TITOR-107047 format. One record per residue (C-alpha): x, y, z. Coordinates in Angstrom, 1 decimal. Last residue first. Layout:
REM TITOR-107047
px: X	py: Y	pz: Z $
...
***
This chain:
REM TITOR-107047
px: -58.4	py: 77.0	pz: -84.5 $
px: -58.7	py: 73.2	pz: -84.8 $
px: -60.1	py: 72.0	pz: -88.1 $
px: -63.2	py: 70.3	pz: -89.5 $
px: -66.1	py: 72.6	pz: -88.6 $
px: -64.3	py: 75.9	pz: -89.4 $
px: -65.9	py: 78.4	pz: -87.0 $
px: -63.5	py: 81.2	pz: -86.7 $
px: -64.8	py: 84.5	pz: -88.1 $
px: -62.8	py: 86.8	pz: -90.4 $
px: -65.1	py: 89.2	pz: -92.2 $
px: -64.2	py: 92.4	pz: -90.3 $
px: -60.5	py: 91.6	pz: -90.9 $
px: -61.2	py: 90.9	pz: -94.6 $
px: -62.9	py: 94.3	pz: -95.1 $
px: -60.3	py: 96.2	pz: -93.2 $
px: -57.4	py: 94.4	pz: -95.0 $
px: -59.0	py: 95.1	pz: -98.4 $
px: -59.5	py: 98.7	pz: -97.6 $
px: -55.9	py: 98.9	pz: -96.5 $
px: -54.8	py: 97.3	pz: -99.7 $
px: -56.2	py: 100.2	pz: -101.7 $
px: -54.0	py: 102.8	pz: -100.0 $
px: -51.4	py: 102.9	pz: -102.7 $
px: -48.4	py: 100.9	pz: -103.8 $
px: -47.2	py: 101.4	pz: -107.4 $
px: -44.1	py: 103.5	pz: -106.8 $
px: -41.8	py: 100.5	pz: -106.8 $
px: -43.3	py: 97.4	pz: -108.3 $
px: -45.4	py: 95.3	pz: -105.8 $
px: -44.1	py: 91.8	pz: -105.2 $
px: -46.9	py: 89.2	pz: -105.0 $
px: -48.9	py: 88.2	pz: -102.0 $
px: -52.2	py: 89.0	pz: -103.7 $
px: -52.7	py: 92.1	pz: -101.5 $
px: -49.4	py: 93.6	pz: -102.7 $
px: -46.0	py: 92.9	pz: -101.1 $
px: -43.3	py: 95.1	pz: -99.6 $
px: -40.8	py: 92.9	pz: -97.7 $
px: -38.7	py: 92.9	pz: -101.0 $
px: -37.3	py: 89.8	pz: -102.4 $
px: -35.9	py: 86.5	pz: -101.3 $
px: -37.0	py: 84.0	pz: -98.6 $
px: -36.4	py: 80.7	pz: -100.2 $
px: -38.5	py: 77.9	pz: -98.7 $
px: -36.5	py: 75.2	pz: -97.0 $
px: -36.4	py: 71.7	pz: -98.3 $
px: -38.2	py: 68.9	pz: -96.5 $
px: -40.1	py: 67.6	pz: -99.6 $
px: -43.3	py: 69.0	pz: -98.2 $
px: -41.6	py: 72.5	pz: -98.0 $
px: -40.3	py: 73.5	pz: -94.6 $
px: -41.3	py: 75.9	pz: -91.9 $
px: -38.6	py: 78.0	pz: -90.3 $
px: -40.8	py: 80.8	pz: -89.2 $
px: -39.0	py: 83.3	pz: -91.5 $
px: -38.9	py: 80.7	pz: -94.2 $
px: -42.6	py: 80.1	pz: -94.1 $
px: -43.2	py: 83.9	pz: -94.0 $
px: -41.1	py: 84.3	pz: -97.2 $
px: -42.9	py: 81.5	pz: -98.9 $
px: -46.2	py: 83.3	pz: -98.1 $
px: -44.8	py: 86.5	pz: -99.7 $
px: -43.6	py: 84.6	pz: -102.8 $
px: -47.0	py: 82.9	pz: -103.2 $
px: -47.2	py: 79.2	pz: -102.5 $
px: -46.6	py: 76.1	pz: -104.5 $
px: -45.1	py: 73.3	pz: -102.3 $
px: -48.4	py: 71.4	pz: -102.5 $
px: -49.0	py: 69.0	pz: -99.7 $
px: -51.3	py: 71.4	pz: -97.8 $
px: -50.3	py: 71.7	pz: -94.1 $
px: -51.1	py: 68.8	pz: -91.7 $
px: -54.2	py: 68.8	pz: -89.6 $
px: -53.2	py: 68.4	pz: -86.0 $
px: -53.8	py: 65.2	pz: -84.0 $
px: -56.5	py: 65.8	pz: -81.4 $
px: -56.1	py: 67.4	pz: -77.9 $
px: -59.0	py: 66.3	pz: -75.7 $
px: -62.3	py: 67.9	pz: -74.8 $
px: -64.0	py: 66.5	pz: -77.9 $
px: -65.7	py: 69.8	pz: -78.4 $
px: -62.5	py: 71.2	pz: -79.9 $
px: -62.3	py: 68.4	pz: -82.5 $
px: -66.0	py: 68.6	pz: -83.2 $
px: -65.6	py: 72.2	pz: -84.2 $
px: -66.5	py: 75.2	pz: -82.2 $
px: -63.5	py: 77.3	pz: -83.2 $
px: -63.6	py: 80.8	pz: -81.8 $
px: -65.8	py: 83.7	pz: -80.8 $
px: -67.7	py: 84.1	pz: -84.1 $
px: -70.6	py: 81.8	pz: -83.1 $
px: -70.6	py: 81.4	pz: -79.3 $
px: -68.3	py: 78.7	pz: -77.8 $
px: -69.9	py: 76.4	pz: -75.3 $
px: -66.7	py: 74.5	pz: -74.5 $
px: -66.4	py: 75.7	pz: -70.9 $
px: -63.1	py: 74.1	pz: -69.9 $
px: -62.8	py: 71.8	pz: -66.9 $
px: -63.2	py: 68.1	pz: -67.8 $
px: -62.9	py: 69.0	pz: -71.5 $
px: -59.2	py: 70.0	pz: -70.9 $
px: -57.9	py: 66.4	pz: -70.9 $
px: -54.4	py: 67.5	pz: -71.5 $
px: -54.8	py: 70.1	pz: -68.8 $
px: -55.5	py: 67.2	pz: -66.4 $
px: -51.8	py: 66.6	pz: -66.2 $
px: -51.2	py: 69.8	pz: -64.2 $
px: -47.9	py: 71.4	pz: -64.9 $
px: -46.8	py: 73.7	pz: -62.0 $
px: -46.9	py: 77.4	pz: -62.8 $
px: -44.2	py: 80.0	pz: -63.4 $
px: -45.8	py: 81.1	pz: -66.7 $
px: -42.8	py: 80.0	pz: -68.8 $
px: -42.7	py: 76.7	pz: -66.9 $
px: -46.4	py: 76.2	pz: -67.6 $
px: -45.8	py: 76.8	pz: -71.3 $
px: -42.9	py: 74.3	pz: -71.3 $
px: -45.1	py: 71.7	pz: -69.6 $
px: -47.8	py: 72.3	pz: -72.2 $
px: -45.5	py: 71.7	pz: -75.1 $
px: -44.0	py: 68.6	pz: -73.6 $
px: -47.4	py: 67.2	pz: -72.7 $
px: -49.0	py: 68.0	pz: -76.1 $
px: -46.4	py: 66.2	pz: -78.3 $
px: -47.9	py: 66.2	pz: -81.8 $
px: -50.8	py: 68.6	pz: -81.3 $
px: -48.8	py: 71.3	pz: -79.4 $
px: -45.7	py: 70.7	pz: -81.6 $
px: -47.7	py: 71.3	pz: -84.8 $
px: -49.4	py: 74.3	pz: -83.3 $
px: -46.0	py: 75.9	pz: -82.6 $
px: -45.2	py: 77.5	pz: -79.3 $
px: -43.2	py: 80.7	pz: -78.7 $
px: -42.6	py: 82.2	pz: -75.3 $
px: -42.3	py: 85.9	pz: -74.5 $
px: -40.1	py: 89.0	pz: -74.5 $
px: -41.5	py: 91.6	pz: -76.8 $
px: -40.0	py: 93.4	pz: -79.9 $
px: -39.1	py: 90.7	pz: -82.4 $
px: -42.0	py: 88.4	pz: -81.4 $
px: -44.4	py: 91.3	pz: -81.6 $
px: -43.2	py: 92.2	pz: -85.2 $
px: -43.5	py: 88.5	pz: -86.1 $
px: -47.1	py: 88.3	pz: -84.8 $
px: -47.8	py: 91.5	pz: -86.8 $
px: -46.4	py: 89.9	pz: -89.9 $
px: -48.5	py: 86.8	pz: -89.4 $
px: -51.7	py: 89.0	pz: -89.0 $
px: -51.1	py: 90.9	pz: -92.2 $
px: -50.1	py: 87.7	pz: -94.0 $
px: -53.5	py: 86.1	pz: -93.1 $
px: -55.4	py: 89.1	pz: -94.4 $
px: -53.6	py: 89.2	pz: -97.7 $
px: -54.0	py: 85.4	pz: -98.1 $
px: -57.7	py: 85.7	pz: -97.5 $
px: -57.9	py: 88.4	pz: -100.1 $
px: -56.1	py: 86.4	pz: -102.8 $
px: -57.8	py: 83.1	pz: -101.9 $
px: -61.2	py: 84.8	pz: -102.5 $
px: -63.6	py: 85.0	pz: -99.5 $
px: -63.8	py: 88.8	pz: -99.1 $
px: -66.3	py: 89.5	pz: -101.9 $
px: -69.4	py: 89.4	pz: -99.7 $
px: -68.7	py: 90.2	pz: -96.1 $
px: -68.7	py: 87.3	pz: -93.7 $
px: -71.1	py: 85.5	pz: -91.4 $
px: -73.7	py: 83.9	pz: -93.5 $
px: -71.3	py: 83.9	pz: -96.5 $
px: -69.0	py: 81.6	pz: -94.7 $
px: -65.2	py: 81.4	pz: -95.2 $
px: -63.8	py: 78.5	pz: -93.3 $
px: -62.1	py: 76.9	pz: -96.2 $
px: -60.1	py: 80.0	pz: -97.0 $
px: -59.1	py: 80.5	pz: -93.4 $
px: -58.0	py: 76.9	pz: -93.1 $
px: -56.0	py: 77.0	pz: -96.3 $
px: -54.4	py: 80.3	pz: -95.3 $
px: -53.3	py: 79.0	pz: -91.9 $
px: -52.1	py: 75.7	pz: -93.4 $
px: -49.9	py: 77.7	pz: -95.8 $
px: -48.5	py: 79.8	pz: -93.0 $
px: -47.5	py: 76.7	pz: -90.9 $
px: -48.7	py: 77.5	pz: -87.4 $
px: -47.3	py: 79.8	pz: -84.8 $
px: -48.6	py: 80.7	pz: -81.3 $
px: -46.7	py: 83.6	pz: -79.6 $
px: -47.3	py: 83.6	pz: -75.8 $
px: -46.8	py: 87.0	pz: -74.1 $
px: -46.6	py: 88.1	pz: -70.5 $
px: -47.9	py: 91.5	pz: -69.3 $
px: -45.9	py: 93.6	pz: -66.8 $
px: -46.0	py: 96.8	pz: -69.0 $
px: -49.8	py: 96.4	pz: -69.3 $
px: -51.2	py: 99.3	pz: -71.3 $
px: -48.0	py: 99.9	pz: -73.3 $
px: -47.7	py: 96.2	pz: -74.2 $
px: -51.4	py: 96.3	pz: -75.3 $
px: -50.8	py: 99.4	pz: -77.3 $
px: -47.8	py: 97.9	pz: -79.1 $
px: -49.7	py: 94.7	pz: -79.9 $
px: -52.5	py: 96.4	pz: -81.7 $
px: -52.8	py: 94.1	pz: -84.7 $
px: -52.0	py: 91.2	pz: -82.3 $
px: -55.4	py: 91.8	pz: -80.7 $
px: -57.1	py: 90.5	pz: -83.8 $
px: -56.2	py: 86.9	pz: -82.9 $
px: -58.2	py: 87.0	pz: -79.6 $
px: -56.9	py: 85.0	pz: -76.6 $
px: -56.5	py: 86.7	pz: -73.2 $
px: -55.1	py: 84.5	pz: -70.4 $
px: -56.1	py: 85.9	pz: -66.9 $
px: -54.3	py: 85.0	pz: -63.7 $
px: -55.7	py: 84.7	pz: -60.1 $
px: -58.8	py: 82.6	pz: -60.5 $
px: -62.2	py: 83.2	pz: -58.9 $
px: -63.8	py: 83.8	pz: -62.3 $
px: -65.6	py: 86.9	pz: -61.1 $
px: -62.3	py: 88.7	pz: -60.3 $
px: -61.0	py: 87.8	pz: -63.7 $
px: -64.0	py: 89.4	pz: -65.5 $
px: -63.7	py: 92.5	pz: -63.4 $
px: -60.0	py: 92.8	pz: -64.1 $
px: -60.6	py: 92.3	pz: -67.8 $
px: -63.3	py: 95.0	pz: -68.0 $
px: -61.3	py: 97.4	pz: -65.8 $
px: -58.1	py: 97.0	pz: -67.7 $
px: -59.7	py: 97.4	pz: -71.1 $
px: -61.6	py: 100.5	pz: -70.0 $
px: -58.6	py: 102.1	pz: -68.3 $
px: -56.5	py: 101.5	pz: -71.5 $
px: -59.2	py: 103.0	pz: -73.7 $
px: -59.4	py: 106.1	pz: -71.4 $
px: -55.6	py: 106.6	pz: -71.5 $
px: -55.7	py: 106.2	pz: -75.3 $
px: -58.3	py: 109.0	pz: -75.5 $
px: -55.9	py: 111.2	pz: -73.6 $
px: -55.8	py: 112.4	pz: -70.0 $
px: -54.2	py: 115.4	pz: -68.5 $
px: -57.4	py: 116.2	pz: -66.5 $
px: -57.7	py: 119.6	pz: -68.2 $
px: -56.9	py: 118.0	pz: -71.5 $
px: -59.7	py: 115.5	pz: -70.9 $
px: -62.2	py: 118.2	pz: -70.2 $
px: -61.3	py: 120.1	pz: -73.4 $
px: -61.8	py: 116.9	pz: -75.4 $
px: -65.1	py: 116.2	pz: -73.6 $
px: -66.4	py: 119.7	pz: -74.6 $
px: -65.0	py: 119.6	pz: -78.1 $
px: -67.0	py: 116.5	pz: -78.8 $
px: -65.8	py: 113.2	pz: -80.2 $
px: -64.1	py: 111.3	pz: -77.4 $
px: -65.8	py: 107.9	pz: -77.6 $
px: -63.9	py: 105.3	pz: -75.6 $
px: -62.8	py: 102.1	pz: -77.2 $
px: -63.7	py: 98.4	pz: -77.4 $
px: -62.9	py: 97.3	pz: -81.0 $
px: -59.2	py: 97.4	pz: -80.4 $
px: -59.7	py: 95.1	pz: -77.4 $
px: -61.2	py: 92.2	pz: -79.4 $
px: -62.5	py: 90.1	pz: -76.5 $
px: -62.6	py: 86.3	pz: -77.2 $
px: -64.1	py: 84.3	pz: -74.4 $
px: -62.3	py: 84.2	pz: -71.1 $
px: -59.2	py: 82.2	pz: -70.2 $
px: -58.8	py: 82.0	pz: -66.5 $
px: -55.6	py: 80.4	pz: -65.2 $
px: -54.7	py: 79.2	pz: -61.7 $
px: -56.6	py: 75.9	pz: -61.7 $
px: -55.4	py: 75.1	pz: -65.2 $
px: -58.3	py: 74.3	pz: -67.6 $
px: -58.0	py: 77.8	pz: -69.1 $
px: -54.6	py: 76.9	pz: -70.4 $
px: -55.9	py: 74.0	pz: -72.5 $
px: -59.1	py: 75.7	pz: -73.7 $
px: -57.2	py: 78.8	pz: -74.7 $
px: -54.6	py: 76.7	pz: -76.6 $
px: -57.4	py: 74.9	pz: -78.5 $
px: -59.0	py: 78.2	pz: -79.3 $
px: -55.6	py: 79.6	pz: -80.4 $
px: -55.0	py: 76.7	pz: -82.9 $
px: -53.6	py: 78.7	pz: -85.8 $
px: -56.9	py: 79.6	pz: -87.6 $
px: -56.5	py: 83.4	pz: -87.0 $
px: -52.9	py: 84.5	pz: -86.7 $
px: -51.4	py: 84.4	pz: -83.2 $
px: -50.7	py: 86.5	pz: -80.1 $
px: -51.8	py: 84.9	pz: -76.8 $
px: -51.8	py: 87.4	pz: -74.0 $
px: -51.1	py: 86.7	pz: -70.3 $
px: -51.9	py: 89.3	pz: -67.7 $
px: -49.3	py: 90.2	pz: -65.1 $
px: -51.5	py: 92.1	pz: -62.7 $
px: -54.8	py: 93.7	pz: -63.7 $
px: -56.0	py: 96.7	pz: -61.7 $
px: -53.4	py: 98.9	pz: -63.4 $
px: -51.1	py: 101.7	pz: -62.3 $
px: -50.4	py: 104.5	pz: -64.8 $
px: -51.0	py: 107.4	pz: -62.3 $
px: -52.2	py: 110.5	pz: -64.2 $
px: -49.9	py: 113.5	pz: -64.4 $
px: -50.1	py: 115.9	pz: -61.5 $
px: -53.1	py: 118.2	pz: -61.5 $
px: -52.6	py: 121.9	pz: -62.2 $
px: -52.6	py: 125.0	pz: -60.0 $
px: -52.4	py: 128.2	pz: -62.0 $
px: -56.1	py: 128.8	pz: -61.5 $
px: -55.8	py: 129.1	pz: -57.8 $
px: -56.9	py: 126.1	pz: -55.8 $
px: -55.0	py: 127.0	pz: -52.7 $
px: -54.7	py: 130.7	pz: -52.1 $
px: -52.0	py: 132.7	pz: -53.7 $
px: -49.6	py: 134.3	pz: -51.1 $
px: -49.0	py: 137.8	pz: -49.9 $
px: -46.8	py: 137.9	pz: -46.8 $
px: -47.2	py: 138.5	pz: -43.1 $
px: -45.1	py: 139.7	pz: -40.1 $
px: -46.7	py: 143.1	pz: -39.8 $
px: -43.8	py: 145.5	pz: -40.6 $
px: -40.7	py: 143.5	pz: -41.5 $
px: -42.7	py: 140.7	pz: -43.3 $
px: -44.9	py: 143.3	pz: -45.1 $
px: -41.8	py: 145.1	pz: -46.4 $
px: -40.2	py: 141.8	pz: -47.7 $
px: -43.5	py: 140.8	pz: -49.2 $
px: -43.7	py: 144.1	pz: -51.1 $
px: -40.1	py: 143.9	pz: -52.3 $
px: -40.6	py: 140.3	pz: -53.5 $
px: -44.0	py: 140.8	pz: -55.1 $
px: -43.0	py: 143.7	pz: -57.4 $
px: -40.8	py: 141.6	pz: -59.6 $
px: -37.0	py: 141.2	pz: -59.5 $
***
């Protein structure tokens, strides 16, 4: 027993008072931060680049209940917590840099949604899938749409869309474009395996739009609106360079037939593995074989044991920074 208990017992018997620490004493700490969000049940489209996400954004954004803002790469919008001073302050407040990032993301999207006059936001940015665990952590009530496209068609579209005016020199080779595309596809597959959501294929969306869009509306708990198939009546198709596909097909305001995948069955082993994972077939209708290790080098070829290093990370970073989505002849 410490000294305080006998002293307080004596004081209570003699004068009816006890010794107590005043409110606000240095041992008092704040409760943990509340994790509530301003944004309620946001919708995120996770897809590789060049998979039709701009088209899907335009379709969904034409619904009277859905607002689909321009691309917003959340992982590029972060708080700066660099000085010892601010780091000490955050510890005292029981906050982390990730907490600040999440507050920032939530505030920006909630403000954007409020100004739209619609109740539900649909966030479309291919690079967001690279941080899918953090997005799921930030909004536990979020809903997810996974948009797939034939992996060979994604690579062909990315490769054809490379533009020296927008992209980093040396990142336009087929090898590096394939590496970047595969990184995104694998992240989409990770998200599909870990999050509940709805999967839609670009090929189905462009071949039978009404069925695909009806199913999407059902997933979101909304009534299908036929005008969504004629999205140009409602969607803002003024797409700034670098923020999505601004091709003639998109600007037409109607869903156009999809561009088929390359006719050649020759793809890298890693790309063939992804085709098999997503149940895409060869031009002759046969399935791709999905054999080999899940570890591949930047060229999409198996990497011998012990020969992997950090060089591919530099390639990924350079290609990710270079990816822009403005192919003039294909829907993104």
